[in-house]
C-alpha positions as MATLAB code, in Angstrom:
seq = 'MPRGRTNRQSKTGTKEEESTTKARMNNTGNDSVKTDEPRVKKSRGRPKRYDDEIVEIVSPSKKARGRPKKVNASQPEMKTIVNGVEFNILAREWRMKWSEDKNKKSLGMIQQVMKELMEQEQMKSVEGIKDIQRVVCGSCHDYKVIISLPTNAFELWEKNNFKPEADFLKSVSGIEGVSNVETQTYTFMSLR';
ca = [
     -99.628   39.364  -96.612;
    -103.010   38.419  -98.151;
    -105.449   41.285  -98.614;
    -107.978   41.692  -95.785;
    -105.809   40.215  -93.065;
    -104.408   42.459  -90.371;
    -101.028   41.785  -88.858;
    -102.773   40.916  -85.552;
    -104.610   37.949  -87.038;
    -102.944   34.590  -87.156;
    -103.130   32.116  -89.991;
    -105.565   30.067  -87.895;
    -108.342   32.698  -88.115;
    -111.669   31.455  -89.431;
    -113.170   32.411  -92.784;
    -115.851   34.339  -90.897;
    -113.156   36.417  -89.165;
    -111.380   37.046  -92.475;
    -114.565   38.096  -94.285;
    -115.483   40.432  -91.394;
    -112.038   41.972  -91.551;
    -112.308   42.403  -95.342;
    -115.714   44.058  -94.961;
    -114.325   46.421  -92.346;
    -111.360   47.411  -94.464;
    -113.341   47.753  -97.693;
    -116.207   49.742  -96.166;
    -114.467   52.057  -93.746;
    -110.730   51.672  -94.094;
    -110.448   51.031  -90.358;
    -111.468   48.407  -87.812;
    -114.868   49.797  -86.755;
    -118.102   48.278  -88.021;
    -121.591   48.846  -86.669;
    -123.365   45.612  -85.815;
    -126.179   44.456  -83.536;
    -123.597   42.480  -81.566;
    -122.171   43.888  -78.304;
    -118.861   45.692  -78.725;
    -115.837   43.481  -78.208;
    -112.463   45.073  -77.730;
    -109.498   43.030  -78.903;
    -107.357   41.978  -75.980;
    -104.644   39.519  -75.217;
    -106.857   36.756  -73.815;
    -108.300   38.806  -70.927;
    -112.100   39.103  -70.571;
    -113.579   42.562  -71.170;
    -116.920   43.782  -69.786;
    -119.469   45.392  -72.094;
    -123.189   45.913  -71.514;
    -123.558   43.563  -68.513;
    -121.802   40.598  -70.009;
    -118.278   39.321  -70.055;
    -116.862   38.425  -73.414;
    -113.962   36.047  -73.218;
    -111.404   36.630  -75.937;
    -109.719   33.343  -76.711;
    -106.313   33.630  -78.308;
    -105.592   31.689  -81.519;
    -103.130   29.567  -79.544;
    -106.192   28.081  -77.780;
    -107.565   27.159  -81.212;
    -110.632   29.377  -80.888;
    -113.246   29.058  -83.577;
    -116.213   31.313  -84.232;
    -117.578   33.908  -81.814;
    -116.233   34.496  -78.297;
    -117.915   32.670  -75.442;
    -120.384   34.928  -73.577;
    -121.014   34.566  -69.872;
    -123.780   36.546  -68.190;
    -122.042   38.682  -65.578;
    -125.127   40.151  -63.933;
    -126.651   38.497  -60.883;
    -130.131   37.009  -61.311;
    -132.966   39.280  -60.284;
    -133.925   39.171  -56.636;
    -137.097   37.214  -55.932;
    -139.332   38.160  -53.020;
    -141.015   35.744  -50.619;
    -142.429   38.551  -48.445;
    -141.392   42.176  -48.033;
    -137.809   42.150  -46.730;
    -137.137   38.499  -47.581;
    -135.516   38.532  -51.016;
    -133.139   36.026  -52.572;
    -131.201   35.210  -55.713;
    -129.221   32.247  -54.341;
    -130.693   28.788  -53.762;
    -129.039   25.856  -52.024;
    -129.497   22.107  -52.132;
    -128.685   20.299  -48.913;
    -127.783   16.620  -48.644;
    -127.920   15.514  -45.012;
    -127.597   12.359  -42.983;
    -126.772   11.058  -39.520;
    -123.600    9.121  -38.770;
    -122.788    6.803  -35.884;
    -120.022    6.767  -33.256;
    -119.817    2.974  -33.616;
    -116.437    1.461  -34.560;
    -114.558    4.687  -33.807;
    -116.813    6.835  -36.071;
    -116.146    4.659  -39.090;
    -119.347    5.788  -40.860;
    -118.245    9.452  -40.704;
    -114.923    8.578  -42.316;
    -116.650    6.599  -45.046;
    -119.103    9.443  -45.801;
    -116.147   11.797  -46.157;
    -114.416    9.354  -48.513;
    -117.528    9.206  -50.736;
    -117.673   13.027  -50.715;
    -113.999   13.311  -51.646;
    -114.492   10.934  -54.587;
    -117.578   12.878  -55.694;
    -115.680   16.182  -55.695;
    -113.113   14.664  -58.055;
    -115.737   13.357  -60.514;
    -116.422   15.151  -63.780;
    -120.192   15.067  -63.069;
    -119.753   17.360  -60.075;
    -117.253   19.608  -61.826;
    -119.638   19.997  -64.762;
    -122.461   21.543  -62.681;
    -122.393   25.102  -64.010;
    -122.762   28.117  -61.770;
    -121.856   26.586  -58.410;
    -121.200   29.451  -56.025;
    -120.055   27.350  -53.080;
    -119.985   23.823  -51.653;
    -119.911   23.649  -47.871;
    -119.744   20.789  -45.410;
    -121.245   20.863  -41.915;
    -120.374   18.167  -39.371;
    -121.822   18.198  -35.845;
    -120.095   15.979  -33.291;
    -122.945   16.047  -30.770;
    -125.932   15.672  -33.158;
    -123.985   13.382  -35.516;
    -125.068   15.443  -38.540;
    -123.212   15.418  -41.846;
    -124.498   18.001  -44.328;
    -123.368   19.148  -47.748;
    -124.719   22.510  -48.926;
    -124.374   23.382  -52.605;
    -125.378   26.950  -53.451;
    -126.017   28.451  -56.882;
    -127.643   31.578  -58.346;
    -131.342   30.941  -59.027;
    -130.942   30.724  -62.816;
    -128.150   28.122  -62.547;
    -130.043   26.249  -59.824;
    -133.097   25.889  -62.077;
    -130.936   24.315  -64.799;
    -129.370   21.930  -62.273;
    -132.851   21.023  -60.994;
    -133.984   20.184  -64.547;
    -131.006   17.815  -64.678;
    -132.291   16.036  -61.512;
    -129.474   17.527  -59.416;
    -126.918   15.150  -60.914;
    -124.869   13.582  -59.265;
    -127.092   13.765  -56.166;
    -128.770   10.352  -56.649;
    -125.408    8.561  -56.930;
    -124.087   10.257  -53.794;
    -127.213    9.484  -51.749;
    -127.210    5.860  -52.884;
    -123.532    5.483  -51.925;
    -123.899    6.943  -48.428;
    -127.157    5.054  -47.779;
    -125.221    1.815  -48.166;
    -122.735    2.689  -45.393;
    -123.262    0.877  -42.096;
    -124.153    3.386  -39.368;
    -125.584    6.039  -41.721;
    -129.270    6.919  -41.291;
    -131.837    9.626  -42.072;
    -130.480   10.414  -45.556;
    -132.497   13.409  -46.803;
    -132.391   16.403  -49.135;
    -133.802   19.909  -48.904;
    -133.867   23.042  -51.062;
    -133.863   26.519  -49.529;
    -132.737   30.097  -50.101;
    -129.179   30.800  -48.990;
    -128.365   34.481  -48.629;
    -125.564   36.255  -46.832;
    -126.827   38.957  -44.473;
    -123.626   40.994  -44.361;
];
């Protein structure tokens, strides 16, 4: 076995990992080294929590390179509108009216567009989505999609023009019997 490599490391380890291991063994004779980086405990691919962040340990079989991926585990700070009205979740609503004409054909077509959107990579790539909900009212003829995210993720999505919102709105606006296509942003907090 080459010097500086522990029996836990695979041959696919990076040079950075090998040099860190060599430094650990040469300086202390064991695996502990003081660094400015958060502590990361070796595990078998399971995330470990340290200092308010989750560090994902990727096994060599996943061809990991470099440092582990860090995901902020803490919720965004609560923002206050007025005393007692705090939030850290924002939602974007896409809403429209559908028609009962032709056996509610417009409602079925809206749902088909939504189904296709949910399968698209653009929608799957929106980071931080907490929930996507659909509201359909049979008496008011409302169709609403509510996409909720933590405030920090929402701000990033907003900077990206809420993609794929424009494509979805354009598609449903072209359906016969669909009217009043609108969007709205609001806080979206659970009360219990």
